[in-house]
N, CA, C and O atoms as a Tripos MOL2 file, in Angstrom:
@<TRIPOS>MOLECULE
protein
  212   211    53     0     0
PROTEIN
NO_CHARGES

@<TRIPOS>ATOM
      1 N           0.8450   -1.1740    0.0000 N.3       1 MET1
      2 CA          0.0000    0.0000    0.0000 C.3       1 MET1
      3 C           0.8920    1.2400    0.0000 C.2       1 MET1
      4 O           1.9900    1.2280    0.5560 O.2       1 MET1
      5 N           0.4170    2.2840   -0.6160 N.am      2 ARG2
      6 CA          1.1860    3.5160   -0.7250 C.3       2 ARG2
      7 C           0.6390    4.5790    0.2090 C.2       2 ARG2
      8 O          -0.4370    4.4330    0.7890 O.2       2 ARG2
      9 N           1.4070    5.6530    0.3390 N.am      3 ASP3
     10 CA          0.9240    6.7870    1.1070 C.3       3 ASP3
     11 C          -0.1990    7.4640    0.3380 C.2       3 ASP3
     12 O          -0.2400    7.4100   -0.8910 O.2       3 ASP3
     13 N          -1.1200    8.1080    1.0740 N.am      4 VAL4
     14 CA         -2.3370    8.6420    0.4730 C.3       4 VAL4
     15 C          -2.5460   10.0880    0.9100 C.2       4 VAL4
     16 O          -2.3260   10.4320    2.0710 O.2       4 VAL4
     17 N          -2.9720   10.9280   -0.0270 N.am      5 ILE5
     18 CA         -3.4280   12.2790    0.2850 C.3       5 ILE5
     19 C          -4.8990   12.3410   -0.0970 C.2       5 ILE5
     20 O          -5.2640   12.0350   -1.2320 O.2       5 ILE5
     21 N          -5.7390   12.7330    0.8460 N.am      6 ILE6
     22 CA         -7.1720   12.8740    0.6080 C.3       6 ILE6
     23 C          -7.4910   14.3590    0.5820 C.2       6 ILE6
     24 O          -7.1750   15.0850    1.5240 O.2       6 ILE6
     25 N          -8.1150   14.8080   -0.4960 N.am      7 ILE7
     26 CA         -8.4910   16.2090   -0.6370 C.3       7 ILE7
     27 C          -9.9260   16.3680   -0.1560 C.2       7 ILE7
     28 O         -10.8550   15.8230   -0.7520 O.2       7 ILE7
     29 N         -10.0970   17.1150    0.9220 N.am      8 GLY8
     30 CA        -11.4200   17.3680    1.4850 C.3       8 GLY8
     31 C         -11.6370   16.5940    2.7710 C.2       8 GLY8
     32 O         -11.5090   15.3700    2.7980 O.2       8 GLY8
     33 N         -11.9650   17.3120    3.8340 N.am      9 ALA9
     34 CA        -12.1750   16.6820    5.1390 C.3       9 ALA9
     35 C         -13.6500   16.6360    5.5130 C.2       9 ALA9
     36 O         -14.0020   16.6380    6.6920 O.2       9 ALA9
     37 N         -14.5010   16.5960    4.5080 N.am     10 GLY10
     38 CA        -15.9340   16.4510    4.7560 C.3      10 GLY10
     39 C         -16.2680   14.9960    5.0270 C.2      10 GLY10
     40 O         -15.3690   14.1760    5.2170 O.2      10 GLY10
     41 N         -17.5430   14.6700    5.0470 N.am     11 PRO11
     42 CA        -17.9570   13.2920    5.3350 C.3      11 PRO11
     43 C         -17.3250   12.2560    4.4030 C.2      11 PRO11
     44 O         -16.9160   11.1890    4.8620 O.2      11 PRO11
     45 N         -17.2380   12.5500    3.1190 N.am     12 ALA12
     46 CA        -16.6600   11.5800    2.1730 C.3      12 ALA12
     47 C         -15.1640   11.4010    2.4050 C.2      12 ALA12
     48 O         -14.6650   10.2760    2.3690 O.2      12 ALA12
     49 N         -14.4460   12.4890    2.6400 N.am     13 GLY13
     50 CA        -13.0090   12.3960    2.8860 C.3      13 GLY13
     51 C         -12.6930   11.6440    4.1650 C.2      13 GLY13
     52 O         -11.7870   10.8110    4.1930 O.2      13 GLY13
     53 N         -13.4420   11.9370    5.2340 N.am     14 LEU14
     54 CA        -13.2180   11.2420    6.5010 C.3      14 LEU14
     55 C         -13.5810    9.7680    6.4080 C.2      14 LEU14
     56 O         -12.8840    8.9180    6.9610 O.2      14 LEU14
     57 N         -14.6700    9.4640    5.7130 N.am     15 ALA15
     58 CA        -15.0560    8.0600    5.5300 C.3      15 ALA15
     59 C         -14.0110    7.3110    4.7080 C.2      15 ALA15
     60 O         -13.7290    6.1420    4.9720 O.2      15 ALA15
     61 N         -13.4420    7.9820    3.7160 N.am     16 THR16
     62 CA        -12.3860    7.3700    2.9070 C.3      16 THR16
     63 C         -11.1630    7.0700    3.7580 C.2      16 THR16
     64 O         -10.5930    5.9830    3.6640 O.2      16 THR16
     65 N         -10.7560    8.0250    4.5880 N.am     17 ALA17
     66 CA         -9.5970    7.8230    5.4610 C.3      17 ALA17
     67 C          -9.8400    6.6730    6.4330 C.2      17 ALA17
     68 O          -8.9630    5.8330    6.6370 O.2      17 ALA17
     69 N         -11.0180    6.6340    7.0250 N.am     18 LEU18
     70 CA        -11.3480    5.5570    7.9560 C.3      18 LEU18
     71 C         -11.3350    4.2040    7.2550 C.2      18 LEU18
     72 O         -10.7970    3.2320    7.7860 O.2      18 LEU18
     73 N         -11.9230    4.1400    6.0700 N.am     19 SER19
     74 CA        -11.9550    2.8940    5.3100 C.3      19 SER19
     75 C         -10.5450    2.4290    4.9480 C.2      19 SER19
     76 O         -10.2290    1.2440    5.0580 O.2      19 SER19
     77 N          -9.7070    3.3630    4.5170 N.am     20 LEU20
     78 CA         -8.3230    3.0120    4.1820 C.3      20 LEU20
     79 C          -7.5670    2.4900    5.3960 C.2      20 LEU20
     80 O          -6.8290    1.5110    5.2910 O.2      20 LEU20
     81 N          -7.7450    3.1330    6.5480 N.am     21 MET21
     82 CA         -7.0380    2.6940    7.7480 C.3      21 MET21
     83 C          -7.5020    1.3040    8.1930 C.2      21 MET21
     84 O          -6.6870    0.4740    8.5940 O.2      21 MET21
     85 N          -8.8050    1.0570    8.1220 N.am     22 LEU22
     86 CA         -9.3080   -0.2680    8.4980 C.3      22 LEU22
     87 C          -8.7910   -1.3460    7.5470 C.2      22 LEU22
     88 O          -8.4110   -2.4340    7.9810 O.2      22 LEU22
     89 N          -8.7780   -1.0410    6.2540 N.am     23 HIS23
     90 CA         -8.2620   -1.9870    5.2590 C.3      23 HIS23
     91 C          -6.7690   -2.2300    5.4780 C.2      23 HIS23
     92 O          -6.3010   -3.3660    5.3990 O.2      23 HIS23
     93 N          -6.0300   -1.1660    5.7510 N.am     24 ALA24
     94 CA         -4.5900   -1.2940    5.9730 C.3      24 ALA24
     95 C          -4.3040   -2.1310    7.2170 C.2      24 ALA24
     96 O          -3.4350   -3.0020    7.1960 O.2      24 ALA24
     97 N          -5.0370   -1.8660    8.2990 N.am     25 LYS25
     98 CA         -4.8330   -2.6220    9.5360 C.3      25 LYS25
     99 C          -5.1170   -4.1060    9.3180 C.2      25 LYS25
    100 O          -4.3930   -4.9660    9.8190 O.2      25 LYS25
    101 N          -6.1770   -4.3940    8.5660 N.am     26 LYS26
    102 CA         -6.5480   -5.7830    8.2740 C.3      26 LYS26
    103 C          -5.4460   -6.4990    7.5000 C.2      26 LYS26
    104 O          -5.2570   -7.7050    7.6600 O.2      26 LYS26
    105 N          -4.7170   -5.7580    6.6600 N.am     27 ASN27
    106 CA         -3.6770   -6.3470    5.8220 C.3      27 ASN27
    107 C          -2.2680   -6.1520    6.3680 C.2      27 ASN27
    108 O          -1.2900   -6.4670    5.6910 O.2      27 ASN27
    109 N          -2.1610   -5.6330    7.5870 N.am     28 GLY28
    110 CA         -0.8640   -5.5200    8.2350 C.3      28 GLY28
    111 C           0.0580   -4.4520    7.6780 C.2      28 GLY28
    112 O           1.2790   -4.5780    7.7700 O.2      28 GLY28
    113 N          -0.5030   -3.4170    7.1100 N.am     29 VAL29
    114 CA          0.3160   -2.3130    6.6060 C.3      29 VAL29
    115 C          -0.0980   -1.0250    7.3110 C.2      29 VAL29
    116 O          -1.1900   -0.9350    7.8720 O.2      29 VAL29
    117 N           0.7810   -0.0360    7.2770 N.am     30 SER30
    118 CA          0.4650    1.2370    7.9310 C.3      30 SER30
    119 C           0.8730    2.4000    7.0280 C.2      30 SER30
    120 O           1.9750    2.9330    7.1500 O.2      30 SER30
    121 N          -0.0200    2.7850    6.1250 N.am     31 PRO31
    122 CA          0.2900    3.8970    5.2240 C.3      31 PRO31
    123 C           0.1900    5.2360    5.9480 C.2      31 PRO31
    124 O          -0.4850    5.3550    6.9700 O.2      31 PRO31
    125 N           0.8600    6.2230    5.4120 N.am     32 GLU32
    126 CA          0.6910    7.5920    5.8830 C.3      32 GLU32
    127 C          -0.5070    8.1620    5.1390 C.2      32 GLU32
    128 O          -0.5490    8.1130    3.9090 O.2      32 GLU32
    129 N          -1.4750    8.7000    5.8610 N.am     33 ILE33
    130 CA         -2.6580    9.2980    5.2470 C.3      33 ILE33
    131 C          -2.7240   10.7590    5.6690 C.2      33 ILE33
    132 O          -2.7380   11.0730    6.8600 O.2      33 ILE33
    133 N          -2.7640   11.6380    4.6930 N.am     34 LEU34
    134 CA         -2.8570   13.0760    4.9320 C.3      34 LEU34
    135 C          -4.1830   13.5670    4.3840 C.2      34 LEU34
    136 O          -4.5130   13.3180    3.2250 O.2      34 LEU34
    137 N          -4.9500   14.2710    5.2230 N.am     35 ILE35
    138 CA         -6.2130   14.8650    4.7850 C.3      35 ILE35
    139 C          -6.0010   16.3660    4.6590 C.2      35 ILE35
    140 O          -5.5860   17.0220    5.6140 O.2      35 ILE35
    141 N          -6.2860   16.9080    3.4800 N.am     36 VAL36
    142 CA         -6.1040   18.3350    3.2080 C.3      36 VAL36
    143 C          -7.4670   18.9560    2.9580 C.2      36 VAL36
    144 O          -8.2660   18.4340    2.1800 O.2      36 VAL36
    145 N          -7.7290   20.0870    3.6310 N.am     37 ASP37
    146 CA         -8.9980   20.7850    3.4450 C.3      37 ASP37
    147 C          -8.7230   22.2790    3.3840 C.2      37 ASP37
    148 O          -7.7620   22.7580    3.9860 O.2      37 ASP37
    149 N          -9.5500   23.0130    2.6670 N.am     38 LYS38
    150 CA         -9.3400   24.4520    2.5350 C.3      38 LYS38
    151 C          -9.6690   25.2040    3.8180 C.2      38 LYS38
    152 O          -9.1800   26.3160    4.0150 O.2      38 LYS38
    153 N         -10.4820   24.6290    4.6910 N.am     39 ASN39
    154 CA        -10.8360   25.2630    5.9610 C.3      39 ASN39
    155 C          -9.8470   24.8670    7.0440 C.2      39 ASN39
    156 O          -9.2760   23.7770    6.9960 O.2      39 ASN39
    157 N          -9.6420   25.7360    8.0110 N.am     40 LEU40
    158 CA         -8.7330   25.4260    9.1050 C.3      40 LEU40
    159 C          -9.3030   24.3720   10.0460 C.2      40 LEU40
    160 O          -8.5530   23.5400   10.5570 O.2      40 LEU40
    161 N         -10.5960   24.3890   10.2820 N.am     41 SER41
    162 CA        -11.2410   23.4420   11.1940 C.3      41 SER41
    163 C         -12.4300   22.7770   10.5100 C.2      41 SER41
    164 O         -13.5720   23.1240   10.8080 O.2      41 SER41
    165 N         -12.1990   21.8470    9.6180 N.am     42 PRO42
    166 CA        -13.3020   21.2580    8.8560 C.3      42 PRO42
    167 C         -14.3050   20.4940    9.7090 C.2      42 PRO42
    168 O         -15.4550   20.3440    9.2980 O.2      42 PRO42
    169 N         -13.9130   20.0080   10.8770 N.am     43 TRP43
    170 CA        -14.8230   19.2120   11.6800 C.3      43 TRP43
    171 C         -15.8780   20.0470   12.3970 C.2      43 TRP43
    172 O         -16.7400   19.4770   13.0660 O.2      43 TRP43
    173 N         -15.8470   21.3850   12.2830 N.am     44 GLU44
    174 CA        -16.8710   22.2280   12.8880 C.3      44 GLU44
    175 C         -18.1010   22.3630   11.9960 C.2      44 GLU44
    176 O         -19.0800   23.0010   12.3840 O.2      44 GLU44
    177 N         -18.0620   21.7720   10.8110 N.am     45 LYS45
    178 CA        -19.2220   21.8320    9.9290 C.3      45 LYS45
    179 C         -20.3610   21.0250   10.5450 C.2      45 LYS45
    180 O         -20.1360   19.9080   11.0110 O.2      45 LYS45
    181 N         -21.5760   21.5640   10.5570 N.am     46 PRO46
    182 CA        -22.6810   20.8410   11.1880 C.3      46 PRO46
    183 C         -23.0440   19.5270   10.5080 C.2      46 PRO46
    184 O         -23.6250   18.6520   11.1510 O.2      46 PRO46
    185 N         -22.7210   19.3610    9.2290 N.am     47 CYS47
    186 CA        -23.1300   18.1450    8.5210 C.3      47 CYS47
    187 C         -22.2670   16.9420    8.8580 C.2      47 CYS47
    188 O         -22.7120   15.8110    8.6620 O.2      47 CYS47
    189 N         -21.0540   17.1360    9.3560 N.am     48 GLY48
    190 CA        -20.1520   16.0100    9.5660 C.3      48 GLY48
    191 C         -20.0040   15.5580   11.0010 C.2      48 GLY48
    192 O         -19.2420   14.6310   11.2730 O.2      48 GLY48
    193 N         -20.7030   16.1780   11.9210 N.am     49 GLY49
    194 CA        -20.5130   15.8800   13.3300 C.3      49 GLY49
    195 C         -20.8960   14.4760   13.7570 C.2      49 GLY49
    196 O         -20.2750   13.9290   14.6690 O.2      49 GLY49
    197 N         -21.8780   13.8870   13.1440 N.am     50 MET50
    198 CA        -22.3560   12.5780   13.5810 C.3      50 MET50
    199 C         -21.8510   11.4300   12.7210 C.2      50 MET50
    200 O         -22.1870   10.2760   12.9890 O.2      50 MET50
    201 N         -21.0660   11.7060   11.7100 N.am     51 ILE51
    202 CA        -20.6230   10.6610   10.7880 C.3      51 ILE51
    203 C         -19.8070    9.5820   11.5000 C.2      51 ILE51
    204 O         -20.0360    8.3940   11.2730 O.2      51 ILE51
    205 N         -18.8640    9.9710   12.3540 N.am     52 LEU52
    206 CA        -17.9630    9.0020   12.9610 C.3      52 LEU52
    207 C         -18.3500    8.6270   14.3860 C.2      52 LEU52
    208 O         -17.5910    7.9320   15.0610 O.2      52 LEU52
    209 N         -19.5020    9.0670   14.8560 N.am     53 ARG53
    210 CA        -19.9280    8.7300   16.2230 C.3      53 ARG53
    211 C         -20.7870    7.5000   16.2380 C.2      53 ARG53
    212 O         -21.2340    7.0730   17.3020 O.2      53 ARG53
@<TRIPOS>BOND
     1     1     2 1
     2     2     3 1
     3     3     4 2
     4     3     5 am
     5     5     6 1
     6     6     7 1
     7     7     8 2
     8     7     9 am
     9     9    10 1
    10    10    11 1
    11    11    12 2
    12    11    13 am
    13    13    14 1
    14    14    15 1
    15    15    16 2
    16    15    17 am
    17    17    18 1
    18    18    19 1
    19    19    20 2
    20    19    21 am
    21    21    22 1
    22    22    23 1
    23    23    24 2
    24    23    25 am
    25    25    26 1
    26    26    27 1
    27    27    28 2
    28    27    29 am
    29    29    30 1
    30    30    31 1
    31    31    32 2
    32    31    33 am
    33    33    34 1
    34    34    35 1
    35    35    36 2
    36    35    37 am
    37    37    38 1
    38    38    39 1
    39    39    40 2
    40    39    41 am
    41    41    42 1
    42    42    43 1
    43    43    44 2
    44    43    45 am
    45    45    46 1
    46    46    47 1
    47    47    48 2
    48    47    49 am
    49    49    50 1
    50    50    51 1
    51    51    52 2
    52    51    53 am
    53    53    54 1
    54    54    55 1
    55    55    56 2
    56    55    57 am
    57    57    58 1
    58    58    59 1
    59    59    60 2
    60    59    61 am
    61    61    62 1
    62    62    63 1
    63    63    64 2
    64    63    65 am
    65    65    66 1
    66    66    67 1
    67    67    68 2
    68    67    69 am
    69    69    70 1
    70    70    71 1
    71    71    72 2
    72    71    73 am
    73    73    74 1
    74    74    75 1
    75    75    76 2
    76    75    77 am
    77    77    78 1
    78    78    79 1
    79    79    80 2
    80    79    81 am
    81    81    82 1
    82    82    83 1
    83    83    84 2
    84    83    85 am
    85    85    86 1
    86    86    87 1
    87    87    88 2
    88    87    89 am
    89    89    90 1
    90    90    91 1
    91    91    92 2
    92    91    93 am
    93    93    94 1
    94    94    95 1
    95    95    96 2
    96    95    97 am
    97    97    98 1
    98    98    99 1
    99    99   100 2
   100    99   101 am
   101   101   102 1
   102   102   103 1
   103   103   104 2
   104   103   105 am
   105   105   106 1
   106   106   107 1
   107   107   108 2
   108   107   109 am
   109   109   110 1
   110   110   111 1
   111   111   112 2
   112   111   113 am
   113   113   114 1
   114   114   115 1
   115   115   116 2
   116   115   117 am
   117   117   118 1
   118   118   119 1
   119   119   120 2
   120   119   121 am
   121   121   122 1
   122   122   123 1
   123   123   124 2
   124   123   125 am
   125   125   126 1
   126   126   127 1
   127   127   128 2
   128   127   129 am
   129   129   130 1
   130   130   131 1
   131   131   132 2
   132   131   133 am
   133   133   134 1
   134   134   135 1
   135   135   136 2
   136   135   137 am
   137   137   138 1
   138   138   139 1
   139   139   140 2
   140   139   141 am
   141   141   142 1
   142   142   143 1
   143   143   144 2
   144   143   145 am
   145   145   146 1
   146   146   147 1
   147   147   148 2
   148   147   149 am
   149   149   150 1
   150   150   151 1
   151   151   152 2
   152   151   153 am
   153   153   154 1
   154   154   155 1
   155   155   156 2
   156   155   157 am
   157   157   158 1
   158   158   159 1
   159   159   160 2
   160   159   161 am
   161   161   162 1
   162   162   163 1
   163   163   164 2
   164   163   165 am
   165   165   166 1
   166   166   167 1
   167   167   168 2
   168   167   169 am
   169   169   170 1
   170   170   171 1
   171   171   172 2
   172   171   173 am
   173   173   174 1
   174   174   175 1
   175   175   176 2
   176   175   177 am
   177   177   178 1
   178   178   179 1
   179   179   180 2
   180   179   181 am
   181   181   182 1
   182   182   183 1
   183   183   184 2
   184   183   185 am
   185   185   186 1
   186   186   187 1
   187   187   188 2
   188   187   189 am
   189   189   190 1
   190   190   191 1
   191   191   192 2
   192   191   193 am
   193   193   194 1
   194   194   195 1
   195   195   196 2
   196   195   197 am
   197   197   198 1
   198   198   199 1
   199   199   200 2
   200   199   201 am
   201   201   202 1
   202   202   203 1
   203   203   204 2
   204   203   205 am
   205   205   206 1
   206   206   207 1
   207   207   208 2
   208   207   209 am
   209   209   210 1
   210   210   211 1
   211   211   212 2
@<TRIPOS>SUBSTRUCTURE
     1 MET1         2 RESIDUE 1 A MET
     2 ARG2         6 RESIDUE 1 A ARG
     3 ASP3        10 RESIDUE 1 A ASP
     4 VAL4        14 RESIDUE 1 A VAL
     5 ILE5        18 RESIDUE 1 A ILE
     6 ILE6        22 RESIDUE 1 A ILE
     7 ILE7        26 RESIDUE 1 A ILE
     8 GLY8        30 RESIDUE 1 A GLY
     9 ALA9        34 RESIDUE 1 A ALA
    10 GLY10       38 RESIDUE 1 A GLY
    11 PRO11       42 RESIDUE 1 A PRO
    12 ALA12       46 RESIDUE 1 A ALA
    13 GLY13       50 RESIDUE 1 A GLY
    14 LEU14       54 RESIDUE 1 A LEU
    15 ALA15       58 RESIDUE 1 A ALA
    16 THR16       62 RESIDUE 1 A THR
    17 ALA17       66 RESIDUE 1 A ALA
    18 LEU18       70 RESIDUE 1 A LEU
    19 SER19       74 RESIDUE 1 A SER
    20 LEU20       78 RESIDUE 1 A LEU
    21 MET21       82 RESIDUE 1 A MET
    22 LEU22       86 RESIDUE 1 A LEU
    23 HIS23       90 RESIDUE 1 A HIS
    24 ALA24       94 RESIDUE 1 A ALA
    25 LYS25       98 RESIDUE 1 A LYS
    26 LYS26      102 RESIDUE 1 A LYS
    27 ASN27      106 RESIDUE 1 A ASN
    28 GLY28      110 RESIDUE 1 A GLY
    29 VAL29      114 RESIDUE 1 A VAL
    30 SER30      118 RESIDUE 1 A SER
    31 PRO31      122 RESIDUE 1 A PRO
    32 GLU32      126 RESIDUE 1 A GLU
    33 ILE33      130 RESIDUE 1 A ILE
    34 LEU34      134 RESIDUE 1 A LEU
    35 ILE35      138 RESIDUE 1 A ILE
    36 VAL36      142 RESIDUE 1 A VAL
    37 ASP37      146 RESIDUE 1 A ASP
    38 LYS38      150 RESIDUE 1 A LYS
    39 ASN39      154 RESIDUE 1 A ASN
    40 LEU40      158 RESIDUE 1 A LEU
    41 SER41      162 RESIDUE 1 A SER
    42 PRO42      166 RESIDUE 1 A PRO
    43 TRP43      170 RESIDUE 1 A TRP
    44 GLU44      174 RESIDUE 1 A GLU
    45 LYS45      178 RESIDUE 1 A LYS
    46 PRO46      182 RESIDUE 1 A PRO
    47 CYS47      186 RESIDUE 1 A CYS
    48 GLY48      190 RESIDUE 1 A GLY
    49 GLY49      194 RESIDUE 1 A GLY
    50 MET50      198 RESIDUE 1 A MET
    51 ILE51      202 RESIDUE 1 A ILE
    52 LEU52      206 RESIDUE 1 A LEU
    53 ARG53      210 RESIDUE 1 A ARG
């Protein structure tokens, strides 16, 4: 597995990062995952607060 850059820290970007980490853990690898977003605090958006809870 290679290192990954995810553009966008909204629900889709966070779900992608979580899915990649779970897949990597299952296969015994540990990629570097970087999430890039144009906002300084993307998790303050009201639409994404309950996605990972």
